[in-house]
Residue, then its C-alpha position, 0 to 999 in steps of 0.5 A: m499499500n503507498l502510504a503517501t497517496q492516504p488522506p493526510v493526517l494533518p489537522d485542518l486549519t482554516q476549515e473549522f475557522l471558515k465553518d464557524h456559524h457565528i463569523q460572517i466571512d465577507n464581513l471578517f473580510s471587509c474588517m481584516w482588508n481595512r486592518l492590513g491596508f489593502p487599498r492604501l497598498l494596492n494603490r502604492l503597488g499599481f493596481k490601478k483601472r483607467s474605468g468601471t469597477s475599481a481595481v480595489d474592488v475587483v481584488y476584495l472580490l478576486l480574495l471572496w470569490v472561491w468561497l462565494k458559492v459554498d453554502s457551508i460558509a456563512m455570509f452575509s451579503r452573499e447574494s449580492l455579491l454573487s450577482f455583482s461577480s456575474a455582472h462584472k465577470d470580465a472585469l475580474y478575468d481582465m484583473l487576472n489577466r494582466e500582465d503588469l501586476n506585481w502580486r509577488k510584492l502584494q504577498l510580500h508586504i501583507a505578510q511582513k505587516l501580518i508578521a510584524t503585528t502578530e510576532k510573538k517571541s519565539t525561540i525558533r524562526a526557519l524558513v521552509v521550502d517545498d514544491s507541490v504539483k497541480m496536475r493538469r491535462g489541458k494541451k492549451m495551458p501554458g507553464v504545464s510539463c512533466h515533474f517527478d511528484h514525490l508524493t507519489g513516486r511517479t512522473v505527472k504532467g502538471q505545474q510545479i509550485l515552488t513556496l517559500g514561507l517563515a515557520t514558527q512554534d506558532r504559525f507558518v506564513p507563506l512568502d513567496s511562490e514560483i512556477f517551475i517549468s521543466t524541459s519534458q514536454a513543456h507546453p508554449l505560451p498560446t499567445a506572446f505576452h503583449d509586452q515582453r518587459s512585464v512582470v509577467a514575461r519575465r517571470y515565465l522567462q526564469a520559470q524556463n530557464q532557471s532551475k529551483p535552486q536558482m529560483l530559491e536563491g531570488m526567493l531568500s534574497r528578497v526575503l531577508n532583504a525584505g527585513i524577515e529574519a529567520e536563523y534556520f533553513l528547513a527542506d526535504a531530501w528533494f533539496a538536500t543539494k550542495q548548491v542549496l547548502t551552499l545557498t544557506q551558508d551564503h545567507a547565514l541560515t543554518a540548515i536542517v534538511r533530510t538528506k538522500k542516500n544516495k553516492t555523495k561522498y562525506r570525509l570522517t575524521l576518525a580517533d587516530e586522525s586519520t580520514q575515510m571518504l564515504n558515502i550514507v549507505e557506507l556511513y550507515q553500514n560502518h559507523v551507525k548500525k547496531q550503535w544505535c541510542q534512545v532519542k531523548g523524550r522519543h522512546s519509539y525512536q532511535a538515532q546516532s549522529l556523526v560529525v562529517e566534512l562536505n566539500l561544497a565544491a559544484t565540480d572537480h575544477d573547482a576550489d574545494r570548499w569544506m564544510k562540517i556538517k552533522l549527521l544525524f541518523v534516525r529509525g523506529v524501534a522495533d515492536e511486536k507487530s513489525q519489524p525495521g526493514k533494512h531501508d527504514w531509516a532516515v538521515f538529517l543533515t545540520t550545518g549546526c554541528h552544536l545542536e543536540d539530537s533531539a534538537i534537530l529533529e524538534i526544529y526539522a519538525l516545524r517543516w510540517g507548517i508548508e504540508v499543511y498550508f499545501k494541504e488547505a490551499k487545495q482543499h479550500l483556498g482555490w488553489l489554481k481552480e480558476q478557468s483561464i489558459h492565460y500564465s497571467t492568471y496562474l501566478a496571480s492564483i498561487h499569490l491570492t491563495a496565498l493572501r487569503f491564507c494570510i487574511l485567515l491567519f490575521a483573523q484567527h489572531e484578531q478574533g482569539m481563535t486557536s492559533f497554529g501552534a495551539c493546533r498543533t498541541r491539540m494534537t498532542e505530539t506537536m514536537n515543540t519540545m519532545d520531552f514535554a509532549s512524550r510526557l504530555w501524551i504519557l499523561f492524556r493517555a493515563l485520563i482516557l485510560g481512566a475514563l474508558n476504564e469506566l465504560q468497561e462494563e457497558y461497553g467491554e473489549a471496545t474501550t481497548r480498541i479506542l484507545e489503540i486507534i487514538d494511539q496509532k492518529v498520535k503515532d501516524y501524525f508523527v511519522q507523517v510530520m518527520q517523513m518517516d513512513s516507509f514510502t518516503l524512506r524506500l523512495e529516498a533509499t532507491s532515488e539517484a543523486n540529483 
């Protein structure tokens, strides 16, 4: 069974908020729209029209359209908004199709304001990058190409969106997104851009010509130059390349990434000062296997770490650039039901050699926020659901989705609703601190067990089954957050080097 194709266990965060019938979403948006200063910002960024409905009104409706026909979401002025959107449909698509609008800059400004307004004293601030594929079949849709989808382990045709965000213990805030077009079966533009110097035309050329690490470099530069501070950089194994590690070092970020079990060689210095050049599998076989230690606060996982050196030189002709890194090998502990397979271990790489093993896992767990964002964006926030064959619309869509998410985050903060940190706490295995989380679950489990024991006479063995299901849900959540499922581990073990 392919676990990656099963419904994710990560919790919905915006759906609860949207379906609270005490909240009228259009009224809420109207309030947050003004609190975040949208009208002034839109005018400053050049979102203007010469005639007809004002650009400010059109953008406001574009942000709301995804929920206009959703009956489970409460709205005060649904009928009037529907009639307005129907009568001004051309105005909406004209705005989406414009090549001169800088939706990326609008998103970054709103994200900056959200972070500044809702900022708490957070001990961990990490920039997180990941990509997600929207499968497409239309032959006239530009920006569509073939991509390897590491969630399913197969190549699909669609649009791959690279996203960068800021993760803390409290929330995840999307900061920037870009469409990546591969060289495999890429669809051309149906019509040329009106202005090759426009914002959209330039971004289309970048999507065609830049690699994902090059796109990431631009994203990091824009975000850090905007004054958004972070100490760590988090990514899964598909971004654990020398180019990306060099990038994080250049920007003074401590990288914590999953790494593939490929042929990359690491230099290990032994006790007698001699050195060995070994890849991940060789390091595991010679220096990790049968030397596992218990992970602090996680009794079902074992780990072993090695401090090694990696040469970041891109080619053999470049000057050596050795960097000291720490490799953390992690595996699950065998139980009565299953034994770990030969591939059922993962490797985390960090440039912060001073970090304790438990801290590496604690910080890396914050990466879950971008997975939840993708899930929410696809299910509830209109991610790439606009019906159009204009490349401008696709760029507008990914940023409009992020803006909806930011507005809801801001509304949750203003309304005193459950924060992202609280949602994770409710899921128990939050990983804010692994030791505390484990002790907290032991306490909750004891309380739940006590309550179930009182129902033993009435429900019999069903109470035991209830506790087993709760235990399994907690375990599944942890496995998904840390990407320790068998499918992901085997995919990493068999993948070739980037």
